[in-house]
C-alpha positions in Angstrom: 22.7 -24.6 -27.1 23.7 -28.0 -25.5 21.4 -29.7 -23.0 23.8 -29.5 -20.0 24.1 -25.8 -20.5 20.4 -25.3 -20.6 20.1 -27.3 -17.5 22.7 -25.3 -15.6 21.0 -21.9 -16.7 17.7 -23.2 -15.6 19.0 -24.3 -12.2 20.7 -20.9 -11.7 17.7 -19.0 -12.5 15.6 -21.1 -10.1 18.2 -20.4 -7.4 17.9 -16.8 -8.0 14.1 -16.8 -7.7 14.3 -18.9 -4.6 16.7 -16.6 -3.0 14.7 -13.5 -4.0 11.5 -15.2 -2.5 13.4 -15.8 0.9 14.6 -12.1 1.0 11.0 -11.1 0.3 9.7 -13.2 3.3 12.4 -11.6 5.4 11.5 -8.2 4.6 7.7 -8.9 5.3 8.5 -10.4 8.6 10.7 -7.3 9.6 7.9 -4.9 8.5 5.4 -6.8 10.3 7.5 -6.8 13.5 8.0 -3.0 13.2 4.3 -2.4 12.9 3.5 -4.4 16.0 6.3 -2.6 18.0 4.7 0.7 16.9 1.4 -0.3 18.8 3.4 -0.3 22.2 5.1 2.6 23.8 8.3 2.8 26.1 9.0 -0.6 27.5 5.4 -1.9 27.4 6.2 -3.7 30.8 8.5 -3.7 33.7 9.3 -7.1 32.6 9.1 -7.6 28.8 10.5 -11.1 28.7 7.6 -12.1 31.1 4.8 -10.6 29.0 6.4 -12.3 25.9 6.0 -15.6 27.8 2.4 -14.8 28.7 1.7 -13.9 24.9 2.9 -17.3 23.8 0.6 -18.8 26.3 3.2 -20.1 28.7 3.1 -23.3 30.5 -0.2 -24.3 31.8 -0.7 -25.0 35.4 -3.0 -27.7 34.7 -0.2 -29.4 32.7 -2.2 -29.5 29.5 -0.6 -27.9 26.6 -2.1 -24.5 25.7 -2.8 -23.2 22.3 -0.3 -20.5 21.5 -3.1 -17.8 21.2 -6.7 -17.8 22.1 -9.2 -17.6 19.3 -8.8 -13.9 18.8 -5.2 -13.2 19.9 -5.5 -12.9 23.6 -4.6 -15.9 25.9 -7.4 -18.0 26.7 -7.2 -19.5 30.2 -9.1 -22.6 31.5 -11.3 -22.5 34.3 -9.4 -25.5 35.7 -6.1 -23.5 35.9 -7.7 -20.5 37.4 -9.5 -22.3 40.1 -6.2 -24.0 40.9 -4.5 -20.7 40.9 -7.0 -19.1 43.1 -7.7 -22.0 45.4 -11.2 -22.3 43.9 -11.8 -18.5 44.3 -11.3 -18.8 48.1 -12.0 -15.8 50.1 -8.4 -15.8 51.4 -7.4 -15.0 47.8 -10.0 -12.1 47.5 -8.1 -8.9 47.2 -10.9 -6.4 46.3 -13.9 -5.5 44.2 -14.3 -3.5 41.1 -16.5 -2.5 38.4 -16.1 -5.7 36.7 -16.5 -7.9 39.8 -14.5 -9.6 42.4 -10.7 -9.6 42.3 -8.7 -12.6 43.3 -4.9 -13.1 43.6 -3.8 -16.3 41.5 -0.5 -18.2 41.5 0.2 -19.9 38.2 3.4 -21.5 37.2 4.5 -18.7 34.9 3.6 -15.8 37.4 1.3 -14.2 39.7 -2.0 -12.7 38.3 -4.9 -10.9 39.4 -8.1 -12.4 38.3 -11.5 -10.3 37.8 -14.5 -12.5 37.9 -18.3 -11.8 37.2 -21.3 -14.0 36.3 -21.9 -14.0 32.5 -22.6 -16.2 29.6 -19.8 -16.6 27.0 -19.8 -14.4 24.1 -17.8 -13.6 20.9 -18.1 -9.9 21.5 -16.4 -10.3 25.1 -13.6 -12.1 23.6 -13.0 -9.9 20.6 -13.1 -6.7 23.0 -10.6 -8.5 25.3 -8.4 -9.2 22.3 -8.4 -5.5 21.5 -7.5 -4.5 24.8 -4.9 -7.0 25.2 -2.8 -5.5 22.5 -2.3 -2.2 24.5 1.0 -2.1 26.1 2.8 0.7 28.0 5.0 0.9 31.0 2.3 2.8 32.8 -0.6 0.6 32.2 -1.7 -2.7 33.9 -1.4 -5.4 31.2 -4.3 -7.5 30.3 -3.0 -11.0 29.8 -6.1 -13.0 28.8 -9.4 -14.1 29.7 -11.8 -17.1 30.4 -15.6 -17.8 29.7 -16.6 -21.0 31.4 -19.1 -22.4 33.8 -21.3 -19.1 33.8 -18.4 -16.8 34.5 -16.5 -14.2 32.6 -13.0 -13.4 33.8 -10.3 -11.1 32.9 -6.7 -12.0 33.9 -4.2 -9.1 34.5 -0.7 -8.7 35.6 -0.4 -8.6 39.5 1.2 -5.5 41.2 2.3 -6.4 44.6 2.0 -2.9 46.1 -1.6 -2.7 45.1 -3.6 0.7 44.8 -2.2 4.2 45.8 -5.1 4.2 48.1 -3.6 1.7 50.4 -0.6 4.0 50.8 -2.3 7.4 50.8 -5.4 7.2 53.1 -5.9 3.6 54.1 -7.9 3.3 57.3 -6.8 -0.2 58.3 -4.7 -0.7 61.5 -1.4 -0.6 59.8 -0.5 3.0 59.1 -0.3 4.1 55.5 3.1 4.3 53.8 4.6 7.8 54.1 4.7 9.0 50.6 7.0 12.1 50.1 6.0 14.8 47.8 8.6 13.8 45.1 7.1 10.2 45.3 3.6 11.6 44.8 4.8 13.6 41.9 6.4 10.6 40.3 3.2 8.5 40.9 1.1 11.4 39.2 3.5 11.5 36.3 3.3 7.8 35.6 -0.5 7.8 35.8 -0.6 10.8 33.4 1.7 9.0 31.0 -0.7 6.0 31.1 -3.7 8.1 30.2 -1.8 10.1 27.7 -1.0 6.8 25.9 -4.8 5.8 25.9 -5.7 9.2 24.5 -3.0 8.9 21.7 -4.4 5.7 20.3 -6.3 5.8 17.0 -9.0 6.0 17.8 -8.5 7.6 21.3 -9.5 5.4 24.1 -11.3 7.2 27.0 -10.7 5.4 30.3 -14.2 6.4 31.8 -13.3 5.2 35.2 -10.1 6.7 36.3 -9.8 7.1 40.0 -7.1 6.8 42.7 -8.2 3.1 43.4 -7.4 2.4 39.7 -3.8 3.6 40.1 -1.5 0.6 41.1 2.0 0.7 41.9 4.7 -2.1 41.5 7.7 -3.1 43.6 9.6 -0.1 42.6 6.4 2.2 43.1 6.1 2.8 39.3 2.4 3.9 38.8 0.3 1.9 36.3 -3.3 2.8 35.5 -5.6 -0.2 35.8 -9.0 -1.1 34.0 -8.2 0.6 30.6 -11.0 -0.6 28.4 -13.1 -2.2 31.1 -15.7 0.3 31.2 -16.2 0.0 27.3 -16.1 -3.7 27.6 -19.0 -3.7 30.2 -21.1 -1.4 27.9 -20.8 -4.1 25.1 -21.9 -7.2 27.1 -25.2 -7.8 28.8 -24.8 -6.3 32.3 -22.1 -4.8 34.5 -21.6 -7.5 37.3 -21.7 -6.8 41.0 -19.9 -3.5 42.0 -19.1 -2.2 45.5 -18.4 1.2 44.1 -20.1 4.1 45.9 -23.2 5.5 44.2 -21.5 9.0 44.5 -18.7 9.2 42.1 -16.7 12.3 42.7 -14.1 11.4 39.9 -16.9 11.6 37.2 -17.0 14.8 35.3 -20.0 16.6 36.1 -20.5 17.4 32.3 -20.8 13.6 31.7 -23.6 13.4 34.1 -25.4 16.3 32.1 -24.5 15.1 28.6 -24.0 11.4 28.9 -21.0 11.7 26.8 -17.6 10.8 27.9 -14.3 12.1 26.2 -10.7 12.7 26.8 -11.5 15.9 28.7 -13.7 13.8 31.2 -10.5 11.8 32.0 -8.6 15.0 32.6 -11.2 16.1 35.2 -10.9 12.7 37.0 -7.1 13.0 36.9 -7.6 16.4 38.6 -9.6 14.8 41.4 -6.7 12.2 41.7 -4.2 15.0 42.1 -6.4 16.6 44.7 -6.1 13.4 46.8 -2.3 13.2 46.3 -2.1 16.8 47.7 -4.6 16.3 50.7 -4.0 12.7 51.6 -7.7 12.3 51.9 -10.5 10.7 49.9 -12.2 13.5 47.9 -15.5 11.7 48.9 -15.0 12.4 52.5 -14.6 16.2 52.0 -17.7 18.2 53.2 -18.8 19.4 49.8 -21.3 16.6 49.4 -25.0 17.6 49.9 -24.1 21.2 49.2 -24.2 23.5 46.1 -20.5 23.9 46.5 -18.6 22.3 43.6 -15.3 20.5 44.2 -13.2 23.3 42.6 -14.9 26.0 44.8 -14.1 23.8 47.9 -10.5 23.7 46.9 -10.1 27.5 46.1 -11.9 28.5 49.3 -9.4 26.4 51.5 -6.0 27.2 49.8 -5.0 28.9 53.1 -6.4 26.5 55.7 -3.9 24.8 57.8 -5.1 21.2 57.0 -5.6 21.4 53.3 -2.1 19.9 52.4 -1.3 16.6 53.8 0.3 17.3 57.1 2.6 14.2 56.4 4.3 16.3 53.6 5.5 18.9 56.0 9.0 19.8 55.2 9.3 17.9 51.9 8.3 20.2 49.3 8.8 23.7 48.2 6.3 26.5 48.1 6.7 26.9 44.2 6.3 23.2 43.6 3.1 22.7 45.7 1.6 26.0 44.2 2.3 24.7 40.6 0.8 21.3 41.4 -2.5 22.9 42.8 -2.7 25.3 39.9 -2.6 22.2 37.6 -5.2 20.4 39.7 -7.6 23.4 39.2 -6.8 23.6 35.6 -7.7 19.9 35.1 -11.1 20.5 36.8 -11.9 23.6 34.9 -15.3 24.4 33.5 -16.3 24.0 30.7 -14.3 21.0 29.8 -12.7 22.5 26.7 -10.6 24.7 29.0 -8.9 21.9 30.5 -5.4 20.9 29.3 -4.8 17.6 27.3 -3.1 14.9 29.0 0.1 15.5 27.0 0.1 18.9 28.5 -0.4 17.7 31.9 2.7 15.2 31.4 4.9 18.0 30.4 3.9 20.2 33.4 4.5 17.5 35.8 7.8 16.7 34.3 8.7 20.3 34.7 7.6 20.3 38.3 9.4 17.1 39.1 12.6 18.4 37.3 12.6 21.7 39.4 11.6 20.2 42.6 14.3 17.5 42.3 17.0 20.2 41.4 15.8 22.6 44.4 15.7 20.0 47.0 19.0 18.6 45.9 20.7 21.9 46.0 19.0 22.8 49.5 19.2 19.4 51.0 16.4 17.0 51.9 13.9 18.6 54.2 15.1 22.2 53.9 12.8 23.5 51.1 9.7 23.8 53.0 6.3 25.7 53.1 4.6 26.5 56.3 1.4 24.8 56.6 -1.4 27.3 56.9 0.4 30.0 54.9 -1.3 31.5 51.8 -0.4 29.3 48.7 -1.7 31.9 46.1 -1.2 35.4 46.7 
């Protein structure tokens, strides 16, 4: 065989090998992207492009180029940019307190954020746990964007939701009157929160929230509910001490079985969700109900007052059907059942809330707004 022919054959073979290698790389990239997308659910965010920008690191408000990722995958913020964003953690930017510490509103070039801060020494375990939680994305979960460990502080940076907690619209006692949430809005909020918890329980391994409560259900501009602080309780267990908390020493959202066994499970979250539903129905803090200091359980308190005039939030009058309210209260009691194994799974709760919502929407649409009513004070259960 002549030398030119050998050269041609060799070149062709090399080109084929190169082309095959390129195809292999393309296939691997597609497979990797498919795996990443399977970790998320629904849209992952009300603004996916914005979250993509966060995950790339985004432009730094300090003007210094950021590395595309933190050391373990989550965005690592600098103290300098968070101080600038919060006016050096000025009290005017303070928007609340939580189990992790103080919460500040921050303004960065690439968006508004909520910064949670506590005193604590830097630790690799903290960074690793943040990285794990920041990979969880769902339309009904508040997204953890990143963290910072500098100057004796540990900080978590979350997406900011302008309408704040459901508490602000349900039983806020400030001068401004609370938002009037119609029954259908409350069902929608409950359904969104249920989907968020359901996603956590569906992870492998399942994630138990451990601190689900009305204050940890936030709403965005369109009043889409998102569950906050997913993974924070577990994170606090892994680091030295749980920073300052303004939470009450009495936690009516905690499953009594957890207090007995010390073990939290998915069913513990279901109980907490039941208390959340109770607050949506009554429009009152469960903590303020007169069961405290007595031997009467929260479930017994509900059952004994099903026919009392002020059990259902008076602001709901004329906006719901007898059947819809009865089904919601029945679901509330099921979520708070004892023992815990009798409670429905969150996936079942989601299905039931979807059924109630669909039926309520259909009935009120046919009958007209405000015509499908229940007389407050009537017997809800015969």
